[in-house]
N, C-alpha and C positions, 0 to 999 in steps of 0.2 A: 182061710187062715184064722188061728185063734186069735180071739179079741182080747186085748189087755187094756183096761181104762187107765188114763193117766190123769190124775186129779191136780189141778192148779187152781190155789185159792188166791183171792185177792191178796197182793202185797203191795210194797213201795219200790220195785224194780222190777225190769224186764221178766226176768226168771220166775217171779212169782214165789209163792209157797207150795212146792209140791214135794214129790218123793224124796228130791235130793237133800232138801232143807229138813225134812222130818228125819232122814238119815243121819244128817248132822248132829241133831239134838239128840237121837238115840245114841250115836257114837260118843258125843260129848258126856253122856250120862254114865257110859260104859268106861270110858276111858279115865272118868274123874276128875277131868280138867279140860277147859276151852282149848288151851295149846296143844294137849295130846291128841284130842277129838279132831281139831282141824287137820293136823298133820296126817292123821289116819285116813281122811276122807279127800286129801289133796289141795285143802284150802289153805291160805294164809292166815294168820291171826286174825287181821283186820278184816278180810273179806267173812270168816267165821261169825265176828262179833257182829257185822252188819247184818247178815241174815239172822241171828238171834234177836236183835233189836226190830227187825222186820216182823218176826213172828210175835214178838211181845206187843208191839204196837197193833197188830193185826187182832190179836185174841185179846186184847186188853188186859192181859194177867202176865206176871213173871212166869217163865216156863222153867227157868233155871234158878238155882239158888247157888251162888258164888260165894266163895271164902278166900282168904289169904293162906298162904302155906299148902300143905299137900303136895302130891305127885305132880311133876312137871311145872311148877312155881305156883300152883293155885289149885283149889278144889272146886268142882261144881257136882250139882245133883241135881234131880228133876224136882220141880214143884209138884204138888198134886194137881194142878192145871196142866203142867206138862205132861204129865202120865195120861191124864183124859184127851189131851189132844193127840198123843201118839195112838191111844187105843180106838179114837173117834175116826181118826183118819184112816186107819187101817179098815174099820168097819165099813165107811164110805167106799174106799176103793174095792172092797170086795162086793158091795150091793151094787156100786155103777158097772162092775163086770157083769153082774147077773143080769142087770137091765139090758145092755146092750147084747147080750147074747140072746136073749128073748126077741129082740128086735130084728136081728140078722136075718131069720128066714123070710120075714116079711118084707124085707127090702132085697131079697135076692133077685137078680137080674135087672134091678132098676139103674145101677149104676151109681147109688147112693150108698156110701157107707154109713154105719150107725154113727161114726165118730163125727160125721159131717153134721149130724143132728145136734150135737151137744158142745161142738167147738167153739161157737160164739157166746157160750154161757159165761165165760170167764173173763174178767177183765186184767189186762195187763197195764201196767204203768210205768213211766220212766222217772216219776216223781220219787225223789228219796225219801220224803216223809209221807207216810200214809198213817194215820191215826183214827181209831174207833172211838166214837162216843156217842151221846145222847143228844138230841136236838132240844134246848130248853126255850129258844125264843125264835120268833119270826117276825121281823120288821118291816113290811111291804109299804111301797108306793105305788104309782102308776105303772112305772116300767121295771123296777128292780125290788130286790129284798135283801135285808141283812140277816142270816142266818147263824144263830149262836150254838155251838156244838160243845158240850161240855165233854172234854176228853180224859181228865183225871180231876181229883178232887181239887176245887179251887183254880182250876185252870179251864178256860173256856176260849174256844178259837172263833172268830167272826169271819164269816165270808158273805163277799158280795155277789150274788147271782141275780139272773132275770127273773121275773115274776112267772114267766113261761116256764122255767126250769123248775121252780117250787110247784106248779101244777103238774109238768110232766113228770117228775120223780116222785109226786104224792108227799111231798115234806110236810111235816107237821109236828107240833111239840110232843115230845116223848118218844119219837121214831128214832132207831140206831141208824147212824150214817158214818162215813168216812170222810175225813178232810184231807187232801194232798196238797202239799206244798213242796214245789221244788227249792233245792238247797241253796241255788244262787240267789233266789229272790228273800233268802233269810240275813238279814243284817244282826251283828252281836254288839251288846253293850256291857262292858264290865261293871261289876260292883254290885253291892246288894240293894240299892235303892233305884225305883224304876227312873229311867232316864225322862227328860222332856222330849217327846217325839210326836210326829204327826201321824206315825204308823198305828193303825187300828187296833192290831195284835202286838201286845208286849208282854211275852211269856216269861216268867222268872223260871231259872233252873241252876244247876251246879254243874261245871263241865266236868264230863264223864271221860271223854277222850279227846284228844287233838293230835291229829297226824298232820305234818307238815312236809312239804317237799320245798324245792328251790323259790318256786313263785306262789303255789297256791297251797291250801289248807283246808281240812275238814275238822269242825269243831262240833263235838256231839254233846248237847246238854242233857241232862236226867232231868225231867220235868214232873217227876213224881208218878206214884201208882205204876213204877216199873217203866213207863214209857219215855221216849227220847224224841228229840227234834235236832236234825242236824243242818249246819250251815255251811257254804262253801265261801270261804272268804281268802284273803290273800295272807301270805306267812309273816309279810310286813306287819300286817293288823293284828296278828297273833302276839307278835313282840311287841308291837306299841300298846295294846291294851294290857298286857301282862297276863294273858291268858295261861291257866295251867290247871291240870286235874285237881277237883275239888274247890276251884273258887267259884264265887257266886256271878252269874252273868243273866243277861235277857236276851232273848230271841225276838227280834222285831221284824214285822213284815205287814204289807198292805192285804187289807181284806180282799181287794180285788184280785190278788195272787192265789188264793186259797179256792179249789175246786171241791165241791160236794159230791159224794158218789153214795149209792145207795146197794144194799144187797140184791 
């Protein structure tokens, strides 16, 4: 049976960043808008935005340049980083297929598929927020350590991990790392002044999107450098806080609710 490599990169939800999301990126660029691109690949507008946010957070650079007006209610085009990601993904896929084809004869009759050898190499996570950054500080004690990860200019996220995790992951200042935060762990405070809080992380942003149902709501903050943080709160809280697109707000969460991962 011919081998086809399926590449899945680290991301912030179960599906990961694979061919489907790269295809979405290509389609949005071809159609000229997120609305039209989402429709072409069979996604809702919100699902398309979630996927684009995930890719932006993963790669650390905006992949699309959006603008008001234009076809289908708004325009979108690839940034130079977006073009590079698509091209690199294609080369990675081709190279992986070549490598797997060379392994197949050596494994013939063993009952082991080349896919078995690489299936554990890719991390999947249900955390809504996955942000790439650089470790800027590690403050250890006997059993634990606080790891500071700069994810955007002026924005640092603090994670509380065990000292053993620091050693096992090989964490050190200057290393690239991911921080993962589940959306229900993120609280929102409205306003442009930092609130008084015991939460270790207090990240300033601007409401980028706000999707509400009868009971629950998802608030997405733009925290700069094209990156976002999503919070899952109640619809009542959205109304009480007066949250709307463009309003300043803070994302609050404890360092113990932050997971650190590496490539």
